[in-house]
LOLO-572249 format. One record per residue (C-alpha): residue number from 0; x, y, z. Coordinates in Angstrom, 1 decimal, padded with zeros to 4 digits. Each point is the difference from the previous one (the first is absolute). Example, Ala and Ser with C-alpha at 12.3 -4.5 7.8 and 13.67 -1.06 7.14 Angstrom:
<0, <012.3, -004.5, 007.8>>;
<1, <001.4, 003.4, -000.7>>;
***
This chain:
<0, <141.2, 098.2, 073.5>>;
<1, <-004.0, -000.8, 001.4>>;
<2, <-000.5, -000.7, -003.4>>;
<3, <002.6, -002.1, -000.8>>;
<4, <-000.9, -002.3, 003.4>>;
<5, <-003.8, 000.1, -001.6>>;
<6, <000.8, -001.0, -003.3>>;
<7, <002.6, -002.9, 001.1>>;
<8, <-002.3, -001.0, 002.8>>;
<9, <-003.5, 000.0, -002.5>>;
<10, <002.4, -002.0, -003.0>>;
<11, <001.3, -002.1, 002.2>>;
<12, <-003.5, -001.4, 001.2>>;
<13, <-000.8, -000.3, -003.4>>;
<14, <003.0, -002.2, -000.8>>;
<15, <-000.4, -002.0, 003.0>>;
<16, <-003.8, -000.5, -000.4>>;
<17, <000.5, -001.0, -004.1>>;
<18, <003.1, -002.5, 001.0>>;
<19, <-000.8, -003.6, 000.3>>;
<20, <000.4, -001.9, 003.5>>;
<21, <002.3, -002.3, -001.1>>;
<22, <002.4, 002.4, -000.7>>;
<23, <000.9, 000.0, 003.6>>;
<24, <003.7, 001.5, 000.1>>;
<25, <-000.9, 003.3, -002.3>>;
<26, <-002.8, 000.8, 002.1>>;
<27, <002.2, -000.3, 003.4>>;
<28, <002.7, 001.6, -001.5>>;
<29, <-001.6, 003.1, -001.6>>;
<30, <-002.2, 000.5, 002.9>>;
<31, <002.8, 000.4, 001.9>>;
<32, <001.5, 002.2, -002.3>>;
<33, <-002.9, 002.4, -000.2>>;
<34, <-000.2, 000.3, 003.4>>;
<35, <003.5, 000.4, 000.7>>;
<36, <000.3, 002.7, -003.0>>;
<37, <-003.6, 002.0, 001.9>>;
<38, <001.9, -000.4, 003.7>>;
<39, <003.4, 001.8, -001.8>>;
<40, <-002.1, 002.9, -001.3>>;
<41, <-002.1, 000.4, 003.3>>;
<42, <003.8, 000.4, 001.4>>;
<43, <000.9, 003.1, -002.3>>;
<44, <-003.4, 001.2, 000.8>>;
<45, <001.4, -000.2, 003.7>>;
<46, <003.5, 001.1, -000.7>>;
<47, <-001.2, 003.2, -002.5>>;
<48, <-002.5, 001.2, 002.0>>;
<49, <000.3, 003.8, 001.2>>;
<50, <-001.2, -000.4, 003.6>>;
<51, <000.2, 003.9, 000.4>>;
<52, <-003.0, 000.5, -001.5>>;
<53, <-003.7, -001.2, 000.6>>;
<54, <-000.9, 000.1, -003.9>>;
<55, <-000.9, -003.1, -001.7>>;
<56, <002.5, -001.4, -002.2>>;
<57, <000.1, -001.9, -003.4>>;
<58, <-003.2, 001.0, -000.5>>;
<59, <-001.9, -001.7, -002.7>>;
<60, <-003.3, 000.8, -001.8>>;
<61, <-002.6, -001.6, -002.0>>;
<62, <-003.0, 002.2, -001.8>>;
<63, <-002.4, -002.2, -001.0>>;
<64, <-004.1, 000.6, -001.1>>;
<65, <-002.9, -002.3, 000.3>>;
<66, <-003.6, 000.9, -001.1>>;
<67, <000.8, 003.6, 000.2>>;
<68, <001.8, -000.4, 003.5>>;
<69, <003.5, 001.1, 000.3>>;
<70, <002.5, -002.4, 002.6>>;
<71, <003.3, 001.8, 000.7>>;
<72, <001.6, -003.5, 001.6>>;
<73, <003.4, 001.7, 001.9>>;
<74, <003.0, -002.1, 002.0>>;
<75, <003.1, 001.8, 002.0>>;
<76, <001.5, -001.5, 002.7>>;
<77, <000.8, 002.1, 003.3>>;
<78, <002.1, -000.5, 003.0>>;
<79, <-002.5, -001.9, 001.4>>;
<80, <-001.1, -002.3, -002.5>>;
<81, <004.1, -000.8, -001.5>>;
<82, <000.3, -002.5, 003.1>>;
<83, <-003.1, -001.8, -000.2>>;
<84, <000.7, -000.9, -004.0>>;
<85, <003.9, -000.9, 001.1>>;
<86, <-001.5, -002.4, 002.5>>;
<87, <-003.0, -001.2, -002.5>>;
<88, <003.0, -000.8, -002.6>>;
<89, <002.1, -001.3, 002.4>>;
<90, <-002.0, -002.4, 001.3>>;
<91, <-001.8, -001.3, -003.4>>;
<92, <003.6, -000.7, -001.1>>;
<93, <000.7, -002.2, 003.1>>;
<94, <-003.5, -001.8, -000.5>>;
<95, <001.0, -000.6, -003.9>>;
<96, <003.4, -001.9, 001.6>>;
<97, <-002.0, -001.8, 002.5>>;
<98, <-002.5, -001.1, -002.3>>;
<99, <002.4, -001.7, -002.4>>;
<100, <-000.6, -003.5, 000.6>>;
<101, <-003.9, 000.3, -000.3>>;
<102, <-001.9, -002.1, -002.0>>;
<103, <-002.6, 002.7, -001.5>>;
<104, <002.8, 002.4, -000.7>>;
<105, <-002.1, 001.5, -002.8>>;
<106, <-002.9, 000.9, 002.2>>;
<107, <002.5, 001.2, 002.8>>;
<108, <001.7, 002.6, -002.4>>;
<109, <-002.9, 001.3, -001.5>>;
<110, <-001.7, 000.6, 003.2>>;
<111, <003.0, 001.7, 001.5>>;
<112, <000.9, 002.4, -002.8>>;
<113, <-003.5, 001.3, 000.1>>;
<114, <000.2, 000.4, 003.9>>;
<115, <003.3, 002.1, -000.7>>;
<116, <-001.5, 002.0, -002.6>>;
<117, <-003.4, 000.8, 002.4>>;
<118, <002.2, 001.1, 002.8>>;
<119, <002.7, 002.4, -001.9>>;
<120, <-003.7, 001.4, -002.0>>;
<121, <-001.3, 000.2, 003.8>>;
<122, <003.3, 001.4, 002.0>>;
<123, <000.4, 002.5, -003.5>>;
<124, <-003.6, 000.9, -000.9>>;
<125, <-001.2, 003.9, 000.4>>;
<126, <-003.1, -000.8, -001.0>>;
<127, <-002.2, -000.9, 003.0>>;
<128, <-002.6, -001.9, -002.7>>;
<129, <002.9, -002.3, -001.2>>;
<130, <001.4, 000.0, 003.8>>;
<131, <-002.9, -001.8, 000.5>>;
<132, <-000.6, -002.4, -003.4>>;
<133, <003.7, -001.4, 000.8>>;
<134, <-000.5, -000.1, 003.9>>;
<135, <-003.0, -002.5, -000.5>>;
<136, <001.8, -001.9, -003.2>>;
<137, <002.4, -001.5, 002.4>>;
<138, <-002.7, -002.0, 001.2>>;
<139, <-000.1, -001.8, -003.0>>;
<140, <003.5, -001.8, -000.1>>;
<141, <-000.4, -000.4, 003.3>>;
<142, <-002.8, -001.7, 000.6>>;
<143, <001.1, -002.2, -003.3>>;
<144, <003.0, -001.0, 001.9>>;
<145, <-001.3, -000.6, 003.4>>;
<146, <-003.2, -002.2, -001.8>>;
<147, <002.1, -001.9, -002.3>>;
<148, <003.4, -000.8, 001.8>>;
<149, <-001.4, 000.6, 003.7>>;
<150, <001.3, -003.1, 001.8>>;
<151, <-002.9, -001.6, 002.2>>;
<152, <-003.9, -000.4, -001.0>>;
<153, <-000.9, 003.4, 002.1>>;
<154, <001.2, 001.9, -002.4>>;
<155, <-002.9, 000.6, -001.6>>;
<156, <-001.8, 001.5, 003.3>>;
<157, <003.5, 002.3, -000.1>>;
<158, <-000.3, 001.4, -003.4>>;
<159, <-003.8, 000.9, 001.0>>;
<160, <000.8, 001.6, 002.8>>;
<161, <002.9, 002.1, -001.6>>;
<162, <-001.8, 001.0, -002.9>>;
<163, <-003.5, 001.0, 002.0>>;
<164, <001.8, 001.7, 002.5>>;
<165, <002.7, 001.9, -001.7>>;
<166, <-002.8, 000.4, -003.1>>;
<167, <-003.0, 001.5, 002.0>>;
<168, <002.2, 002.2, 001.9>>;
<169, <001.1, 001.7, -003.3>>;
<170, <-004.0, 000.4, -000.9>>;
<171, <000.3, 003.0, 002.0>>;
<172, <003.1, 000.8, -001.3>>;
<173, <-001.4, 000.3, -003.2>>;
<174, <-003.4, 001.9, 001.6>>;
<175, <002.6, 002.5, 000.9>>;
<176, <001.8, 001.0, -003.2>>;
<177, <-003.8, 000.1, -001.7>>;
<178, <000.2, 002.6, 002.7>>;
<179, <002.3, 001.8, -000.9>>;
<180, <-000.3, 000.1, -003.3>>;
<181, <-003.4, 001.5, 000.2>>;
<182, <001.4, 002.6, 002.1>>;
<183, <003.0, 001.1, -001.6>>;
<184, <-000.3, -001.0, -003.3>>;
<185, <003.1, -002.1, 000.0>>;
<186, <001.6, -002.5, 001.8>>;
<187, <004.0, 000.9, -000.7>>;
<188, <001.7, -000.4, 003.0>>;
<189, <002.1, 003.7, -000.2>>;
<190, <-003.3, 001.4, -000.6>>;
<191, <-001.7, -001.7, 003.0>>;
<192, <002.8, 001.5, 002.4>>;
<193, <-000.7, 003.6, -001.0>>;
<194, <-003.5, -000.4, 000.8>>;
<195, <-001.9, 000.8, 002.9>>;
<196, <-002.5, -002.7, 001.6>>;
<197, <-001.9, 001.2, 002.9>>;
<198, <-000.1, -001.9, 002.9>>;
<199, <-003.1, -001.7, -000.5>>;
<200, <001.6, -001.4, -003.2>>;
<201, <003.0, -001.1, 001.4>>;
<202, <-001.9, -001.7, 002.7>>;
<203, <-002.2, -002.5, -002.5>>;
<204, <003.2, 000.0, -002.5>>;
<205, <002.7, -001.1, 002.6>>;
<206, <-002.6, -002.6, 001.1>>;
<207, <-000.5, -001.4, -003.5>>;
<208, <004.0, -000.2, -000.9>>;
<209, <000.8, -001.1, 003.9>>;
<210, <-002.0, -003.0, -000.6>>;
<211, <001.5, -001.3, -002.9>>;
<212, <003.5, 000.6, 000.7>>;
<213, <-000.5, -001.4, 003.9>>;
<214, <-000.6, -003.4, -001.7>>;
<215, <002.8, 000.0, -001.6>>;
<216, <002.6, 001.3, 003.2>>;
<217, <-002.4, -002.2, 001.1>>;
<218, <-001.5, 001.0, 003.1>>;
<219, <-002.0, -001.0, 002.7>>;
<220, <-002.8, -001.3, -001.0>>;
<221, <001.0, -000.2, -003.6>>;
<222, <003.0, -002.6, 000.5>>;
<223, <-001.8, -003.2, 000.1>>;
<224, <000.8, -000.6, -004.0>>;
<225, <003.6, 000.6, 000.1>>;
<226, <000.7, -002.9, 002.8>>;
<227, <-002.3, -002.5, -002.5>>;
<228, <001.7, 001.6, -002.8>>;
<229, <003.5, -000.8, 001.4>>;
<230, <-000.3, -003.6, 000.8>>;
<231, <-001.4, -001.1, -002.8>>;
<232, <002.0, 002.0, -002.7>>;
<233, <003.4, -001.3, -001.6>>;
<234, <003.1, 001.3, 001.2>>;
<235, <000.4, 002.5, -002.6>>;
<236, <-003.8, 001.7, 000.8>>;
<237, <000.7, 000.3, 003.6>>;
<238, <003.3, 001.6, -001.1>>;
<239, <-002.0, 002.7, -001.9>>;
<240, <-003.0, 000.2, 002.4>>;
<241, <002.5, 000.5, 003.3>>;
<242, <002.4, 002.2, -002.3>>;
<243, <-001.9, 002.2, -001.9>>;
<244, <-003.7, -000.5, -000.4>>;
<245, <-000.5, 001.2, 003.8>>;
<246, <001.9, 003.2, -001.1>>;
<247, <-002.2, 001.1, -002.5>>;
<248, <-002.1, 001.0, 003.6>>;
<249, <002.8, 001.9, 001.0>>;
<250, <000.4, 001.8, -002.9>>;
<251, <-003.4, 000.7, -000.2>>;
<252, <-000.6, 001.6, 003.6>>;
<253, <003.5, 001.9, -000.9>>;
<254, <-001.0, 001.5, -003.5>>;
<255, <-003.7, 000.6, 000.2>>;
<256, <-001.7, 000.0, 003.8>>;
<257, <002.7, 002.2, 001.4>>;
<258, <000.7, 002.4, -002.8>>;
<259, <-003.3, 000.1, -001.5>>;
<260, <-001.9, 000.0, 003.0>>;
<261, <002.0, 001.7, 002.8>>;
<262, <-002.8, 001.0, 002.2>>;
<263, <-002.1, -003.1, -000.3>>;
<264, <003.5, -001.9, 001.3>>;
<265, <-000.1, 001.6, 003.1>>;
<266, <-003.8, -000.4, 000.5>>;
<267, <000.6, -003.7, -000.6>>;
<268, <003.6, -000.8, 001.9>>;
<269, <-001.8, -001.4, 003.0>>;
<270, <-002.0, -002.3, -001.5>>;
<271, <003.7, -000.7, -001.8>>;
<272, <001.6, -000.9, 002.9>>;
<273, <-002.7, -002.2, 001.7>>;
<274, <000.2, -001.8, -003.0>>;
<275, <003.6, -000.4, -000.1>>;
<276, <000.4, -000.7, 004.0>>;
<277, <-002.5, -003.0, -001.0>>;
<278, <001.8, -000.9, -003.0>>;
<279, <003.3, 000.1, 001.5>>;
<280, <-001.2, -002.2, 003.2>>;
<281, <-002.4, -002.6, -001.7>>;
<282, <002.7, -000.8, -002.7>>;
<283, <003.0, -000.4, 002.7>>;
<284, <-002.5, -002.1, 002.2>>;
<285, <-001.3, -002.2, -003.0>>;
<286, <003.5, -000.6, -001.5>>;
<287, <001.0, -001.6, 004.0>>;
<288, <-002.7, -002.5, -000.6>>;
<289, <000.8, -001.2, -003.6>>;
<290, <001.0, -003.2, -001.0>>;
<291, <000.8, 001.0, -003.7>>;
<292, <003.1, 001.1, -001.0>>;
<293, <-001.6, 002.7, -002.7>>;
<294, <-002.7, 000.9, 002.2>>;
<295, <002.5, 001.2, 003.0>>;
<296, <001.9, 002.4, -002.9>>;
<297, <-003.5, 001.2, -001.2>>;
<298, <-001.5, 001.0, 003.6>>;
<299, <003.6, 001.6, 000.5>>;
<300, <-000.7, 001.9, -002.8>>;
<301, <-003.6, 001.5, 001.2>>;
<302, <002.1, 001.0, 003.1>>;
<303, <002.3, 002.0, -001.8>>;
<304, <-001.9, 001.1, -002.8>>;
<305, <-002.0, 001.7, 002.6>>;
<306, <002.7, 001.4, 002.1>>;
<307, <000.7, 001.7, -003.6>>;
<308, <-003.2, 001.4, -000.3>>;
<309, <000.6, 001.7, 003.8>>;
<310, <002.5, 001.7, -001.7>>;
<311, <-001.4, 001.3, -003.0>>;
<312, <-002.4, 001.7, 002.0>>;
<313, <002.0, 001.4, 002.5>>;
<314, <000.1, 002.8, -001.6>>;
<315, <004.1, 000.1, 000.4>>;
<316, <002.5, 000.5, -002.9>>;
<317, <002.2, -002.9, 002.3>>;
<318, <-003.3, -002.1, -000.4>>;
<319, <-000.3, 000.3, -003.6>>;
<320, <003.2, -000.7, -000.5>>;
<321, <000.2, -003.1, 002.3>>;
<322, <-003.1, -001.6, -001.6>>;
<323, <002.2, 000.2, -003.4>>;
<324, <002.8, -001.4, 001.1>>;
<325, <-002.1, -002.8, 002.2>>;
<326, <-001.7, -000.7, -002.9>>;
<327, <003.2, -000.6, -002.2>>;
<328, <001.3, -002.2, 002.9>>;
<329, <-003.1, -002.2, 000.2>>;
<330, <000.1, 000.0, -003.4>>;
<331, <003.2, -001.5, 000.3>>;
<332, <000.3, -002.0, 003.1>>;
<333, <-004.3, -001.6, -000.5>>;
<334, <001.6, -001.0, -003.7>>;
<335, <003.2, -001.8, 001.4>>;
<336, <-002.4, -001.8, 002.6>>;
<337, <-002.3, -001.4, -002.3>>;
<338, <002.5, -001.1, -002.6>>;
<339, <001.8, -001.7, 002.7>>;
<340, <-003.0, -001.7, 001.1>>;
<341, <-000.8, -000.9, -003.8>>;
<342, <003.5, -001.8, 000.2>>;
<343, <-001.3, -001.8, 002.7>>;
<344, <-002.7, -000.4, -001.4>>;
<345, <001.2, -002.0, -003.4>>;
<346, <002.3, -002.1, 002.1>>;
<347, <-002.7, -001.5, 002.5>>;
<348, <-003.5, 001.2, -001.3>>;
<349, <-001.7, 001.0, 003.2>>;
<350, <000.1, 003.1, 001.8>>;
<351, <-001.2, -000.9, 003.6>>;
<352, <002.6, 001.0, 002.8>>;
<353, <-000.3, -003.1, 001.8>>;
<354, <001.8, -002.2, -002.8>>;
<355, <003.5, 002.4, 000.2>>;
<356, <002.2, -000.2, 002.7>>;
<357, <003.6, 000.0, 000.0>>;
<358, <000.7, 001.4, -003.5>>;
<359, <003.2, 002.0, 001.1>>;
<360, <002.0, -003.8, -000.2>>;
<361, <-000.8, -000.9, -003.4>>;
<362, <-000.9, 003.1, -001.7>>;
<363, <002.6, 002.5, 001.5>>;
<364, <000.1, 002.7, -002.8>>;
<365, <-003.7, 000.0, -000.2>>;
<366, <-000.3, 000.7, 003.8>>;
<367, <002.7, 002.6, 000.1>>;
<368, <-002.4, 001.9, -002.6>>;
<369, <-003.3, -000.7, 001.8>>;
<370, <001.1, 001.2, 003.1>>;
<371, <001.8, 003.5, -001.5>>;
<372, <-003.4, 000.6, -001.3>>;
<373, <-002.0, -000.8, 003.1>>;
<374, <002.0, 002.0, 002.1>>;
<375, <-000.4, 002.8, -003.2>>;
<376, <-003.5, -000.7, 000.4>>;
<377, <-000.2, 000.9, 003.8>>;
<378, <002.1, 002.7, -000.6>>;
<379, <003.3, -000.3, 000.9>>;
<380, <002.6, 002.9, 000.1>>;
<381, <002.0, 000.0, -002.9>>;
<382, <-002.9, -001.1, -002.2>>;
<383, <-002.4, 001.9, -002.5>>;
<384, <-002.9, -000.7, 002.6>>;
<385, <001.5, 001.8, 002.8>>;
<386, <000.3, 003.6, -001.8>>;
<387, <-003.6, -000.5, -000.9>>;
<388, <-001.1, -001.0, 002.8>>;
<389, <001.7, 002.9, 002.8>>;
<390, <-000.9, 002.6, -002.8>>;
<391, <-003.7, -001.5, 000.1>>;
<392, <000.2, -000.1, 003.9>>;
<393, <001.3, 003.3, 000.5>>;
<394, <-002.8, 001.5, -001.8>>;
<395, <-002.7, -001.6, 001.3>>;
<396, <001.5, 000.8, 003.6>>;
<397, <-000.7, 003.8, -001.0>>;
<398, <-003.5, -000.7, -000.5>>;
<399, <-000.9, -002.2, 003.3>>;
<400, <001.7, -001.7, 002.2>>;
<401, <-002.6, -002.9, 000.5>>;
<402, <000.3, -000.4, -003.9>>;
<403, <003.9, -000.5, 000.2>>;
<404, <-000.5, -002.3, 002.9>>;
<405, <-002.2, -002.8, -001.9>>;
<406, <002.2, 000.7, -003.5>>;
<407, <003.3, -000.7, 002.9>>;
<408, <-002.4, -003.3, 001.1>>;
<409, <-000.4, -001.2, -003.6>>;
<410, <003.8, 000.4, -000.8>>;
<411, <000.3, -002.3, 003.3>>;
<412, <-002.5, -002.4, -001.0>>;
<413, <001.8, -000.4, -003.6>>;
<414, <003.2, -001.2, 001.4>>;
<415, <-001.7, -002.2, 001.9>>;
<416, <-002.2, -001.8, -002.7>>;
<417, <003.1, 000.4, -002.4>>;
<418, <002.5, -001.7, 002.6>>;
<419, <-002.3, -002.4, 001.2>>;
<420, <-000.3, -001.0, -004.0>>;
<421, <003.8, 000.5, -000.6>>;
<422, <000.6, -002.2, 003.0>>;
<423, <-002.5, -002.9, -001.0>>;
<424, <001.3, -000.9, -003.2>>;
<425, <003.7, 000.9, 000.5>>;
<426, <000.9, -001.3, 002.7>>;
<427, <-000.8, -002.7, 002.3>>;
<428, <000.1, -003.9, -000.9>>;
<429, <-000.3, -001.3, -003.9>>;
<430, <-003.7, -001.2, -000.9>>;
<431, <001.6, -002.8, -002.6>>;
<432, <-003.2, -001.6, 000.4>>;
<433, <-001.7, 003.0, -002.1>>;
<434, <003.1, 001.8, -001.9>>;
<435, <002.2, -003.3, -001.9>>;
<436, <001.8, 001.8, -001.8>>;
<437, <002.5, 002.1, 000.4>>;
<438, <001.7, 003.0, -002.0>>;
<439, <000.5, 003.2, -000.1>>;
<440, <-000.8, 003.0, -001.7>>;
<441, <001.6, -000.1, -003.7>>;
<442, <002.1, 002.7, -001.7>>;
<443, <-002.8, 001.3, -001.6>>;
<444, <-002.3, 000.2, 002.6>>;
<445, <003.0, 001.7, 002.1>>;
<446, <000.2, 002.7, -002.7>>;
<447, <-003.7, 000.6, 000.0>>;
<448, <000.1, 001.3, 003.3>>;
<449, <003.6, 001.3, 000.3>>;
<450, <-001.5, 003.4, -001.5>>;
<451, <-002.5, 000.7, 002.5>>;
<452, <002.5, -001.4, 003.1>>;
<453, <002.1, 003.3, -001.3>>;
<454, <-002.3, 002.2, -000.4>>;
<455, <-001.2, -000.6, 003.8>>;
<456, <003.0, 001.0, 001.3>>;
<457, <001.0, 002.8, -002.5>>;
<458, <-003.1, 001.3, 001.1>>;
<459, <000.5, -000.9, 003.5>>;
<460, <003.5, 001.6, 000.3>>;
<461, <000.0, 003.0, -002.7>>;
<462, <-003.7, 001.1, -000.1>>;
<463, <001.2, 003.8, -000.6>>;
<464, <000.1, -001.3, -003.2>>;
<465, <-004.0, -000.2, -000.6>>;
<466, <-000.7, 002.7, 003.1>>;
<467, <001.9, 002.8, -001.8>>;
<468, <-002.2, -000.5, -003.1>>;
<469, <-003.2, -000.2, 001.7>>;
<470, <000.0, 002.5, 002.4>>;
<471, <000.7, 002.9, -002.4>>;
<472, <-002.5, -001.4, -002.0>>;
<473, <-002.5, -000.6, 002.2>>;
<474, <000.6, 003.6, 001.8>>;
<475, <-001.0, 001.7, -003.1>>;
<476, <-002.9, -002.3, -000.8>>;
<477, <-001.3, 000.7, 003.6>>;
<478, <000.5, 003.8, -000.4>>;
<479, <-001.2, 000.5, -003.3>>;
<480, <-003.4, -001.9, 000.9>>;
<481, <-000.1, 001.4, 003.2>>;
<482, <-000.6, -003.4, 001.9>>;
***
């Protein structure tokens, strides 16, 4: 089935690329059709997945030679990557629905399908070299998406920050891969799991991998590119950045830093704790003083992702489960918030918080949706974020009480800036000097956000569906790799 996904996406990219720009209706329908088919196939993966084993499923191998060099590229899905694949395909499908009225629909569609192909390849890759190639190739369509369809003149600065921060940090990963290949003779992930790296080797390799993944999450002080990229990116770009691309760092930490270099992970855990606490407090404090709607959610993402990093390096199964659940929840909640902000921007062409007020009087459905996702962002019980944050805080408390105190303080700050934002734009008096057109969300816009609303409550009310699968799979992995 993985073969079908790759073939469908590659063929679809070429079909749209060679289609005339004027054939807008065909491109719109074809993009929605392809993304929906890929999403349904990923749902089939999830439903048919055997969570009673930690072995890879739906394995695909491609063997080819180049100048006497043999390459074996293999793909497979396990209990960790399956959830990220479903999240990626869902958000891509929602992005296609959101850009239905976009003028440059052809270019948007090619970029989105390319990103989807690369994301699935990243989460399925069992060859570390091909993981690196697809990991870095995602920069190109995102670079074009921000640079071509950015909303303001600062987009050039944003794409340079985005490109150089992620590319330069990933250069360390490339050096690490070259060193691993020189001592192991292969970059096959399953083979690397059986290789015993010395502590000195783990020391330097862990730092190389950490630099690359920390810039993706992003961790303090490698977070500078994220607020700029969010503010300048189109709404779809912000959804992809917050909902999927930040999860590449989470996936990399779990898959590579913990599993390949467990001793170095324990050794460097105090460094991770300090940087994560700085990221939580810095992101929350900055969100309090921002006036741009997107920048507030961007700094909120910095705080949430650094909390996830604390859970990953708690070395507790509870913390790993909480980090994956919180990553899924953050994809749902932050993606929905950026979509709602994009709806506001389409109407009033401003993201300044000072231009809005009293929207509950003129846009009741929008206000209800924004309020629900704001409550989910602050981890209200019954929503998806509550389950993830509770598991994370539980694992962090087992490490150190001081770490748990600062993490809880970050949660309190999250409630502060989230409720402040919600109060400023939804309640109070209408600012008729700035907002002259009053019409609520359309049927299409509501249907776009509605699946995320259902998933937020499903994960919050019935998290057992996810936790049972994760618990067995992660337990088996931890026992096998002695983490």
